[in-house]
OpenMM code with the backbone's topology and positions (N, CA, C; nanometers):
from openmm import Vec3, app, unit

residues = "UNK UNK UNK UNK UNK UNK UNK UNK UNK UNK UNK UNK UNK UNK UNK UNK UNK UNK UNK UNK UNK UNK UNK UNK UNK UNK UNK UNK UNK UNK UNK UNK UNK UNK UNK UNK UNK UNK UNK UNK UNK UNK UNK UNK UNK UNK UNK UNK UNK UNK UNK UNK UNK UNK UNK UNK UNK UNK UNK UNK UNK UNK UNK UNK UNK UNK UNK UNK UNK UNK UNK UNK UNK UNK UNK UNK UNK".split()
positions = [
    Vec3(2.2252, -1.0542, 0.5910),
    Vec3(2.0873, -1.0828, 0.5539),
    Vec3(2.0163, -1.1462, 0.6719),
    Vec3(1.8933, -1.1046, 0.6881),
    Vec3(1.8117, -1.1552, 0.8011),
    Vec3(1.7186, -1.2638, 0.7494),
    Vec3(1.6723, -1.3479, 0.8458),
    Vec3(1.5780, -1.4523, 0.8105),
    Vec3(1.4521, -1.4258, 0.8908),
    Vec3(1.3392, -1.4318, 0.8195),
    Vec3(1.2058, -1.4208, 0.8857),
    Vec3(1.1388, -1.5537, 0.8857),
    Vec3(1.0578, -1.5804, 0.9833),
    Vec3(0.9905, -1.7071, 0.9935),
    Vec3(0.8392, -1.6851, 0.9732),
    Vec3(0.7755, -1.7824, 0.9085),
    Vec3(0.6318, -1.7808, 0.8857),
    Vec3(0.5672, -1.8753, 0.9781),
    Vec3(0.4711, -1.8260, 1.0592),
    Vec3(0.4027, -1.9107, 1.1545),
    Vec3(0.2858, -1.9868, 1.0938),
    Vec3(0.2141, -2.0659, 1.1736),
    Vec3(0.1023, -2.1433, 1.1266),
    Vec3(-0.0066, -2.0654, 1.0548),
    Vec3(-0.0358, -1.9481, 1.1012),
    Vec3(-0.1466, -1.8682, 1.0437),
    Vec3(-0.0915, -1.7695, 0.9398),
    Vec3(0.0252, -1.7871, 0.8914),
    Vec3(0.0815, -1.6970, 0.7936),
    Vec3(0.1462, -1.5714, 0.8519),
    Vec3(0.1595, -1.5682, 0.9824),
    Vec3(0.2228, -1.4513, 1.0506),
    Vec3(0.3721, -1.4527, 1.0199),
    Vec3(0.4270, -1.3452, 0.9715),
    Vec3(0.5686, -1.3359, 0.9444),
    Vec3(0.6319, -1.2591, 1.0611),
    Vec3(0.7319, -1.3172, 1.1201),
    Vec3(0.8008, -1.2563, 1.2325),
    Vec3(0.9309, -1.2003, 1.1790),
    Vec3(0.9443, -1.0651, 1.1899),
    Vec3(1.0686, -0.9994, 1.1432),
    Vec3(1.1676, -0.9978, 1.2531),
    Vec3(1.2957, -1.0244, 1.2233),
    Vec3(1.3983, -1.0229, 1.3239),
    Vec3(1.4100, -0.8853, 1.3885),
    Vec3(1.4434, -0.8838, 1.5194),
    Vec3(1.4571, -0.7582, 1.5957),
    Vec3(1.5531, -0.6632, 1.5301),
    Vec3(1.6649, -0.7111, 1.4819),
    Vec3(1.7679, -0.6257, 1.4153),
    Vec3(1.7035, -0.5495, 1.2966),
    Vec3(1.6248, -0.6154, 1.2164),
    Vec3(1.5607, -0.5555, 1.1010),
    Vec3(1.4574, -0.4520, 1.1451),
    Vec3(1.3813, -0.4858, 1.2460),
    Vec3(1.2779, -0.3928, 1.2987),
    Vec3(1.3436, -0.2638, 1.3531),
    Vec3(1.4560, -0.2810, 1.4202),
    Vec3(1.5255, -0.1629, 1.4736),
    Vec3(1.5792, -0.0763, 1.3639),
    Vec3(1.6437, -0.1406, 1.2616),
    Vec3(1.6996, -0.0636, 1.1496),
    Vec3(1.5940, 0.0101, 1.0719),
    Vec3(1.4749, -0.0481, 1.0570),
    Vec3(1.3680, 0.0121, 0.9775),
    Vec3(1.2701, 0.0933, 1.0658),
    Vec3(1.2977, 0.0909, 1.1980),
    Vec3(1.2137, 0.1625, 1.2935),
    Vec3(1.0690, 0.1179, 1.2824),
    Vec3(1.0532, -0.0168, 1.2779),
    Vec3(0.9198, -0.0746, 1.2769),
    Vec3(0.8763, -0.1122, 1.4175),
    Vec3(0.7632, -0.0683, 1.4593),
    Vec3(0.7119, -0.0973, 1.5917),
    Vec3(0.5881, -0.1834, 1.5857),
    Vec3(0.5520, -0.2420, 1.6968),
    Vec3(0.4310, -0.3227, 1.7043),
    Vec3(0.3100, -0.2372, 1.6603),
    Vec3(0.2304, -0.2945, 1.5739),
    Vec3(0.1096, -0.2223, 1.5273),
    Vec3(0.1290, -0.1432, 1.4019),
    Vec3(0.2573, -0.1200, 1.3584),
    Vec3(0.2818, -0.0495, 1.2333),
    Vec3(0.2344, -0.1305, 1.1152),
    Vec3(0.1859, -0.0616, 1.0139),
    Vec3(0.1370, -0.1298, 0.8935),
    Vec3(0.2440, -0.1218, 0.7862),
    Vec3(0.2565, -0.2302, 0.7105),
    Vec3(0.3575, -0.2424, 0.6064),
    Vec3(0.2895, -0.2646, 0.4733),
    Vec3(0.3399, -0.2074, 0.3668),
    Vec3(0.2918, -0.2311, 0.2341),
    Vec3(0.3792, -0.3369, 0.1751),
    Vec3(0.3156, -0.4397, 0.1189),
    Vec3(0.3945, -0.5547, 0.0669),
    Vec3(0.3484, -0.5839, -0.0773),
    Vec3(0.4499, -0.5996, -0.1656),
    Vec3(0.4181, -0.6316, -0.3033),
    Vec3(0.5234, -0.7304, -0.3516),
    Vec3(0.4911, -0.7956, -0.4604),
    Vec3(0.5836, -0.8934, -0.5196),
    Vec3(0.5984, -0.8616, -0.6681),
    Vec3(0.7244, -0.8610, -0.7124),
    Vec3(0.7526, -0.8334, -0.8522),
    Vec3(0.7227, -0.9582, -0.9384),
    Vec3(0.7232, -0.9379, -1.0674),
    Vec3(0.7029, -1.0498, -1.1597),
    Vec3(0.8119, -1.1547, -1.1478),
    Vec3(0.9321, -1.1127, -1.1056),
    Vec3(1.0427, -1.2043, -1.0890),
    Vec3(1.0453, -1.2711, -0.9523),
    Vec3(0.9473, -1.2326, -0.8649),
    Vec3(0.9348, -1.3003, -0.7341),
    Vec3(1.0018, -1.2317, -0.6197),
    Vec3(1.0513, -1.1093, -0.6432),
    Vec3(1.1122, -1.0312, -0.5348),
    Vec3(0.9999, -0.9693, -0.4522),
    Vec3(1.0112, -0.9834, -0.3213),
    Vec3(0.9075, -0.9267, -0.2330),
    Vec3(0.9617, -0.7933, -0.1803),
    Vec3(0.8779, -0.6892, -0.1949),
    Vec3(0.9085, -0.5568, -0.1473),
    Vec3(0.8185, -0.5270, -0.0269),
    Vec3(0.8797, -0.4746, 0.0789),
    Vec3(0.8070, -0.4433, 0.2009),
    Vec3(0.8554, -0.3063, 0.2495),
    Vec3(0.7602, -0.2104, 0.2643),
    Vec3(0.7935, -0.0784, 0.3180),
    Vec3(0.6904, -0.0392, 0.4193),
    Vec3(0.7265, 0.0475, 0.5087),
    Vec3(0.6283, 0.0981, 0.6048),
    Vec3(0.5217, 0.1823, 0.5333),
    Vec3(0.3997, 0.1661, 0.5798),
    Vec3(0.2896, 0.2462, 0.5247),
    Vec3(0.2984, 0.3824, 0.5822),
    Vec3(0.3100, 0.4876, 0.4964),
    Vec3(0.3208, 0.6222, 0.5514),
    Vec3(0.1881, 0.6682, 0.6090),
    Vec3(0.1966, 0.7525, 0.7133),
    Vec3(0.0767, 0.8146, 0.7713),
    Vec3(0.0097, 0.9047, 0.6683),
    Vec3(0.0909, 0.9720, 0.5902),
    Vec3(0.0386, 1.0667, 0.4932),
    Vec3(0.1108, 1.0467, 0.3615),
    Vec3(0.0413, 0.9867, 0.2640),
    Vec3(0.1038, 0.9539, 0.1333),
    Vec3(0.1492, 1.0800, 0.0610),
    Vec3(0.0753, 1.1853, 0.0719),
    Vec3(0.1148, 1.3127, 0.0006),
    Vec3(0.2497, 1.3621, 0.0590),
    Vec3(0.2619, 1.3635, 0.1855),
    Vec3(0.3857, 1.4098, 0.2504),
    Vec3(0.4997, 1.3157, 0.2194),
    Vec3(0.4713, 1.1846, 0.2141),
    Vec3(0.5775, 1.0845, 0.1803),
    Vec3(0.6304, 1.1007, 0.0399),
    Vec3(0.5450, 1.1468, -0.0505),
    Vec3(0.5832, 1.1613, -0.1930),
    Vec3(0.6317, 1.2990, -0.2241),
    Vec3(0.6217, 1.3918, -0.1307),
    Vec3(0.6654, 1.5276, -0.1528),
    Vec3(0.8139, 1.5292, -0.1914),
    Vec3(0.8476, 1.5976, -0.2974),
    Vec3(0.9806, 1.6064, -0.3486),
    Vec3(1.0334, 1.4737, -0.4095),
    Vec3(0.9444, 1.3811, -0.4337),
    Vec3(0.9943, 1.2519, -0.4940),
    Vec3(1.0498, 1.2732, -0.6319),
    Vec3(1.0014, 1.3752, -0.7063),
    Vec3(1.0516, 1.3971, -0.8390),
    Vec3(1.1504, 1.5121, -0.8446),
    Vec3(1.1970, 1.5565, -0.7259),
    Vec3(1.2918, 1.6640, -0.7242),
    Vec3(1.4185, 1.6323, -0.8072),
    Vec3(1.4530, 1.7201, -0.8927),
    Vec3(1.5698, 1.7038, -0.9762),
    Vec3(1.5411, 1.6228, -1.1030),
    Vec3(1.4171, 1.5838, -1.1222),
    Vec3(1.3819, 1.5037, -1.2398),
    Vec3(1.4076, 1.5811, -1.3675),
    Vec3(1.3816, 1.7116, -1.3654),
    Vec3(1.3982, 1.7925, -1.4859),
    Vec3(1.5258, 1.8828, -1.4717),
    Vec3(1.6184, 1.8462, -1.3889),
    Vec3(1.7340, 1.9305, -1.3645),
    Vec3(1.8196, 1.9516, -1.4898),
    Vec3(1.8255, 1.8516, -1.5745),
    Vec3(1.9131, 1.8637, -1.6900),
    Vec3(1.8375, 1.8899, -1.8211),
    Vec3(1.7043, 1.9055, -1.8154),
    Vec3(1.6280, 1.9292, -1.9367),
    Vec3(1.5131, 2.0234, -1.9044),
    Vec3(1.4848, 2.1107, -2.0039),
    Vec3(1.3746, 2.1992, -1.9919),
    Vec3(1.2423, 2.1235, -2.0183),
    Vec3(1.1555, 2.1136, -1.9204),
    Vec3(1.0311, 2.0356, -1.9389),
    Vec3(0.9393, 2.0887, -2.0466),
    Vec3(0.9345, 2.2198, -2.0698),
    Vec3(0.8484, 2.2784, -2.1697),
    Vec3(0.9020, 2.2371, -2.3071),
    Vec3(1.0329, 2.2491, -2.3250),
    Vec3(1.0908, 2.2081, -2.4535),
    Vec3(1.0731, 2.0576, -2.4787),
    Vec3(1.0857, 1.9795, -2.3749),
    Vec3(1.0613, 1.8373, -2.3880),
    Vec3(0.9233, 1.8071, -2.4405),
    Vec3(0.8224, 1.8667, -2.3762),
    Vec3(0.6814, 1.8441, -2.4136),
    Vec3(0.6573, 1.8899, -2.5597),
    Vec3(0.7140, 2.0010, -2.5948),
    Vec3(0.6972, 2.0473, -2.7340),
    Vec3(0.7579, 1.9471, -2.8336),
    Vec3(0.8770, 1.8978, -2.8030),
    Vec3(0.9402, 1.7992, -2.8891),
    Vec3(0.8521, 1.6728, -2.8995),
    Vec3(0.7997, 1.6267, -2.7876),
    Vec3(0.7162, 1.5082, -2.7899),
    Vec3(0.5898, 1.5282, -2.8748),
    Vec3(0.5284, 1.6444, -2.8555),
    Vec3(0.4090, 1.6762, -2.9355),
    Vec3(0.4313, 1.6777, -3.0840),
    Vec3(0.5515, 1.7175, -3.1259),
    Vec3(0.5864, 1.7179, -3.2669),
    Vec3(0.5903, 1.5776, -3.3237),
    Vec3(0.6166, 1.4831, -3.2412),
    Vec3(0.6253, 1.3446, -3.2911),
    Vec3(0.4906, 1.2791, -3.3062),
    Vec3(0.3853, 1.3445, -3.2574),
    Vec3(0.2523, 1.2838, -3.2691),
    Vec3(0.2084, 1.2878, -3.4086),
] * unit.nanometer
topology = app.Topology()
chain = topology.addChain("A")
for resn in residues:
    res = topology.addResidue(resn, chain)
    for name in ("N", "CA", "C"):
        topology.addAtom(name, app.Element.getBySymbol(name[0]), res)
């Protein structure tokens, strides 16, 4: 586990080891969020969100027919 330090103006300095592993360079933008339980998530901001999400749902319907699923759901309305 790495330790990051917060400076006077709120600047967070990430350890070099972490920057190397995540391929973070000076000037890169990071997306930061916090969960309700207080966990902080930090990921690199993609240059192209569409390309970054491409195939994100691949395999989602591998074990179930999506058309049959929607029909079953509609019957419950």
